C-alpha positions in Angstrom: 4.7 6.4 -15.7 4.9 3.0 -17.3 6.4 -0.4 -16.9 7.7 -1.3 -20.4 9.3 -4.7 -19.7 9.1 -7.3 -16.8 11.6 -10.1 -16.2 11.4 -12.8 -13.4 13.8 -15.6 -12.5 12.9 -18.2 -9.9 10.1 -16.1 -8.6 7.0 -17.9 -7.1 6.0 -20.5 -9.9 8.1 -18.8 -12.6 11.4 -20.3 -13.6 12.0 -17.6 -16.2 9.7 -15.1 -17.9 10.4 -12.1 -20.0 7.4 -9.9 -21.0 7.2 -6.8 -23.1 4.5 -4.7 -21.4 4.8 -1.5 -23.5 1.0 -1.1 -23.7 -1.5 1.0 -21.9 -3.5 -2.0 -20.7 -2.0 -5.5 -20.1 -4.5 -8.2 -19.4 -3.3 -11.6 -17.9 -5.9 -14.4 -18.6 -5.9 -17.8 -17.1 -7.6 -20.2 -14.7 -7.1 -19.8 -11.0 -3.8 -20.8 -9.3 -1.8 -20.5 -12.6 0.4 -17.5 -11.6 -1.5 -14.4 -12.8 -1.5 -12.6 -9.4 2.2 -13.4 -9.0 2.9 -11.2 -12.0 1.1 -8.2 -10.4 2.8 -9.0 -7.1 6.2 -8.8 -8.8 5.4 -5.3 -10.1 4.2 -4.3 -6.6 7.4 -5.7 -5.2 9.5 -3.7 -7.6 7.8 -0.6 -6.4 7.7 -1.2 -2.7 10.2 -4.1 -2.0 7.4 -5.8 -0.1 4.8 -8.3 -1.1 1.1 -7.4 -0.4 0.4 -11.0 0.5 3.6 -12.6 1.9 5.2 -11.7 5.2 8.6 -13.2 4.4 10.7 -12.7 1.2 11.9 -16.3 1.2 8.3 -17.3 0.4 8.6 -15.6 -2.9 11.6 -17.7 -4.1 10.7 -20.6 -6.4 10.7 -24.0 -4.5 14.0 -25.6 -4.4 15.9 -22.4 -5.4 18.0 -20.1 -3.2 17.9 -16.9 -5.3 15.2 -14.9 -7.2 15.6 -11.8 -9.5 12.9 -9.4 -10.4 13.5 -6.7 -12.9 11.6 -4.1 -14.9 12.2 -1.3 -17.4 10.2 1.8 -16.3 9.6 5.0 -18.2 9.1 8.3 -16.3 9.0 11.9 -17.5 12.6 12.5 -16.3 14.0 9.4 -18.1 14.0 5.6 -18.2 15.5 3.4 -15.5 15.9 -0.3 -14.7 14.8 -1.5 -11.4 15.9 -4.8 -9.9 15.4 -6.8 -6.8 17.6 -9.6 -5.8 16.0 -12.0 -3.2 17.8 -14.6 -1.2 17.0 -16.6 1.9 19.3 -14.1 3.8 17.8 -10.9 2.6 17.3 -8.6 -0.5 19.2 -6.0 -2.5 17.5 -3.2 -4.6 19.2 -1.7 -7.6 18.4 1.2 -9.8 20.3 1.1 -13.1 22.6 -1.6 -11.7 23.6 0.6 -8.7 22.7 -1.1 -5.3 20.7 1.3 -3.0 22.1 1.4 0.6 18.7 2.3 1.9 15.3 1.1 0.7 14.1 4.7 1.3 16.4 5.7 -1.6 14.8 3.1 -3.9 11.1 3.3 -3.0 9.2 6.0 -5.0 11.0 5.2 -8.3 8.0 3.3 -9.4 4.6 4.2 -7.9 1.7 1.7 -8.1 -1.8 1.4 -6.9 -3.1 -2.1 -6.3 -6.8 -2.9 -6.3 -7.8 -6.5 -5.3 -11.0 -8.0 -4.0 -9.6 -8.1 -0.5 -9.3 -4.3 -0.5 -12.9 -4.2 0.5 -11.3 -4.9 4.0 -9.9 -1.3 3.9 -13.5 -0.3 4.9 -14.7 -3.4 6.8 -11.5 -5.0 8.0 -9.2 -4.5 11.1 -7.4 -1.3 12.0 -4.2 -3.0 11.1 -5.3 -3.4 7.4 -6.1 0.3 7.3 -2.7 1.2 8.8 -1.0 -0.9 6.3 -2.8 0.8 3.6 -1.7 4.2 4.9 1.9 3.2 5.3 2.3 1.7 1.9 0.8 4.6 0.0 2.4 7.4 2.0 5.9 5.7 1.6 5.6 5.8 -2.1 5.2 9.6 -2.3 7.2 10.4 0.8 10.1 7.9 1.1 11.5 9.5 4.4 8.2 8.4 6.0 9.5 4.8 5.7 12.6 5.7 7.8 10.5 7.3 10.5 8.2 4.2 10.5 11.0 1.7 10.7 12.7 3.7 13.6 9.3 3.9 15.5 8.8 0.2 15.3 12.3 -0.6 16.5 11.7 1.7 19.5 8.3 0.2 20.0 9.6 -3.4 20.2 12.4 -2.2 22.7 9.9 -0.3 24.9 7.4 -3.3 24.9 10.1 -5.7 26.0 11.1 -3.3 28.7 7.4 -2.9 29.9 6.9 -6.7 29.9 10.1 -7.3 31.8 8.7 -5.1 34.7 11.9 -2.9 34.5 9.9 0.2 34.1 8.3 -0.4 37.6 11.6 -0.1 39.3 13.3 3.2 40.2 16.3 2.2 38.2 14.2 1.8 35.1 12.9 5.3 35.1 15.7 6.8 33.1 15.5 4.1 30.5 11.8 4.5 30.1 12.3 8.2 29.7 14.6 7.6 26.8 12.1 5.2 25.2 9.3 7.7 25.6 11.2 10.6 24.0 12.2 8.4 21.0 8.8 7.0 20.6 7.1 10.4 20.7 9.7 11.9 18.4 9.2 9.3 15.6 5.5 8.8 16.3 4.9 12.6 15.9 6.4 12.6 12.5 4.3 9.7 11.4 1.1 11.1 12.7 1.6 14.5 11.1 2.3 12.9 7.8 -0.7 10.6 8.1 -3.0 13.5 8.9 -1.9 15.4 5.8 -2.2 12.4 3.6 -5.8 11.7 4.8 -6.9 15.3 4.3 -5.7 15.2 0.7 -7.3 11.8 0.1 -10.6 12.9 1.6 -10.8 15.7 -0.9 -10.4 13.5 -3.9 -12.4 10.5 -2.6 -15.4 12.7 -1.7 -15.5 14.1 -5.3 -15.0 10.6 -6.9 -17.6 8.9 -4.6 -20.2 11.6 -5.4 -19.6 11.0 -9.1 -20.1 7.2 -8.7 -23.3 7.6 -6.7 -24.8 10.5 -8.8 -24.5 12.7 -5.9 -26.7 10.6 -3.7 -24.0 9.8 -1.2 -21.2 11.8 0.6 -18.1 9.9 1.6 -16.0 11.1 4.5 -12.6 9.7 5.5 -11.4 10.6 9.0 -8.1 10.0 10.8 -8.4 8.5 14.2 -5.1 9.0 16.1 -4.5 7.7 19.5 -3.1 11.1 20.5 -5.4 14.0 20.1 -4.6 16.2 17.2 -5.8 19.4 15.5 -6.0 20.0 11.8 -2.6 21.0 10.5 -1.0 20.1 13.9 2.4 21.4 14.6 4.9 18.5 15.1 6.5 20.1 18.2 3.1 20.6 19.9 2.2 17.0 19.0 5.4 15.8 20.6 4.7 17.4 23.9 1.0 16.1 23.9 2.4 12.6 23.1 4.7 12.8 26.0 1.9 13.9 28.4 -0.3 11.0 27.1 2.5 8.5 27.7 2.8 9.8 31.3 -0.9 9.5 31.8 -0.9 5.8 30.5 2.1 4.7 32.5 0.4 2.6 35.2 -2.0 1.0 32.6 0.9 0.2 30.3 2.8 -1.4 33.2 -0.1 -3.7 34.1 -0.6 -4.6 30.3 3.1 -4.9 29.5 2.5 -3.1 26.2 2.6 0.4 24.7 -1.0 1.6 24.4 -0.3 5.1 22.8 1.1 5.8 19.4 0.7 5.3 15.6 0.5 1.6 16.0 -2.9 2.2 17.6 -4.3 4.7 14.8 -7.3 3.9 12.7 -9.4 5.4 9.9 -13.2 6.0 9.8 -15.3 6.0 6.7 -18.7 7.7 6.9 -21.4 7.6 4.3 -24.0 10.4 4.7 -22.7 10.8 8.2 -23.1 7.1 9.2 -20.3 4.7 9.9 -19.7 2.6 6.8 -18.3 -0.3 8.8 -21.3 -0.7 11.0 -24.2 0.6 8.8 -23.0 0.5 5.2 -24.4 -2.3 2.9 -21.7 -4.3 1.0 -22.4 -2.3 -2.1 -21.8 0.9 -0.2 -18.6 -0.4 1.3 -17.4 -1.6 -2.1 -18.1 1.7 -3.7 -16.3 3.5 -0.8 -13.3 1.2 -1.3 -13.3 1.9 -5.1 -13.4 5.6 -4.4 -10.5 5.4 -2.1 -8.5 3.6 -4.7 -9.4 6.0 -7.4 -8.5 8.9 -5.1 -5.0 7.3 -4.5 -4.4 7.6 -8.3 -5.2 11.3 -8.4 -3.3 12.1 -5.1 -0.1 10.3 -6.4 -0.4 12.4 -9.6 -0.8 15.5 -7.4 2.2 14.7 -5.3 4.6 13.2 -7.8 3.6 14.9 -11.1 2.9 11.5 -12.8 0.1 9.0 -12.7 1.0 5.7 -11.0 0.8 2.2 -12.6 -2.6 0.6 -11.7 -2.7 -3.1 -10.8 -6.2 -4.7 -11.0 -6.2 -8.2 -9.5 -9.4 -10.0 -10.5 -11.4 -6.9 -9.7 -13.4 -5.9 -12.9 -15.5 -9.0 -12.9 -16.4 -8.3 -9.3 -17.8 -4.8 -10.0 -21.2 -4.1 -11.3 -21.6 -2.3 -14.7 -21.8 1.2 -13.1 -18.7 0.8 -10.9 -16.8 -1.0 -13.7 -17.6 1.9 -16.1 -16.3 4.4 -13.5 -13.0 2.5 -13.1 -12.4 2.1 -16.8 -13.2 5.7 -17.6 -10.6 6.7 -14.9 -7.7 4.6 -16.3 -8.4 4.3 -20.0 -6.7 7.5 -21.1 -4.1 8.2 -18.4 -2.9 5.3 -16.3 -1.1 2.1 -17.5 -2.9 -0.8 -16.2 -2.4 -4.4 -15.5 -5.4 -6.6 -15.1 -5.8 -10.3 -14.1 -8.9 -12.2 -15.0 -10.1 -15.7 -15.6 -11.8 -14.5 -18.9 -12.6 -11.4 -20.7 -16.4 -12.0 -20.7 -16.9 -9.9 -17.6 -14.8 -6.9 -18.9 -15.9 -4.3 -21.3 -13.0 -4.8 -23.7 -14.5 -2.4 -26.2 -13.9 0.4 -23.9 -10.1 -0.2 -23.7 -7.4 1.2 -25.9 -4.0 -0.2 -26.8 -4.7 -3.7 -25.1 -2.3 -6.6 -25.0 -3.6 -10.1 -23.9 -1.4 -12.6 -22.2 -2.3 -16.2 -21.5 -1.1 -17.6 -18.3 -0.8 -21.4 -17.6 1.2 -23.3 -15.0 4.0 -20.6 -14.8 4.2 -19.9 -18.4 3.0 -16.8 -20.2 2.0 -16.6 -23.9 1.0 -13.7 -26.1 -2.3 -15.0 -27.2 -5.0 -16.6 -25.1 -5.4 -20.3 -25.7 
């Protein structure tokens, strides 16, 4: 899988940019706040239709403009295609080869990416919300139908929470409505949890092997799924639905007091253990960083396993943050099989001699040149 060309119009600090990126490694060099990360964000957007750092699409439109366009030529084993996102203050449209896609689930998965940025250390030491977002973004790329279940679940969750806050569920007349919300929440929630459980099981297999290689066999990494409804390995969706419904019934009084839904995928978490100890509480920063790197490298292999192709790797100011051993492991992973986009303030901290088919771009104040200045 490859992004061979990237074009932006009125995106972030770019009025217009057209890049040929038909190289195995593309390096964007420039001082901070020049727009390097915006280029990686644009590729991420073209893959997932969402930014990894902005909550609203209108934040991505260049100041003073009403419309932004992102497009890329992509190469996959079954043929080339052109992806395009049109962003306005009212919404967005996604196109494949010029044809608008009615549902985002029909678009997502055409381009697969793995993003690794310094803040990804938060996967290990951050909040449960960070880990749930990580799960959702990665699963959606290889299983687009997951996105539909997730969207429907959150719609039901909002309605159910509003109902609980209003006190309607405490009245006899509210029981039938609460029963409807419960059934819908459990139906969509069970689909999400089964998919998450399967994804984590596969991720664990890859991450454990990779982490052992990085640490020379001295450490064993375990990745565990912590659902808010008890699950067995390989849980049947129908059985989980019934257990979900029982749990909602048991939590009813507490939810009424809190005015919020306390059971479901929105309460899930992940656990990372190194040699049996919780990495969040007992891991050093170096161990946490190695665990995060192992997870990202595992993502690459898992996507290849699920889709038959390696994803595009986006490294946002990461290589200079890694010590020699971790940088070597990362470079050896992508140098021969994954197209990679790298941002950096300078190549001094990168082992350039280890990279093949490299193109350097200089980024300065919303302009991109072929040669570093």
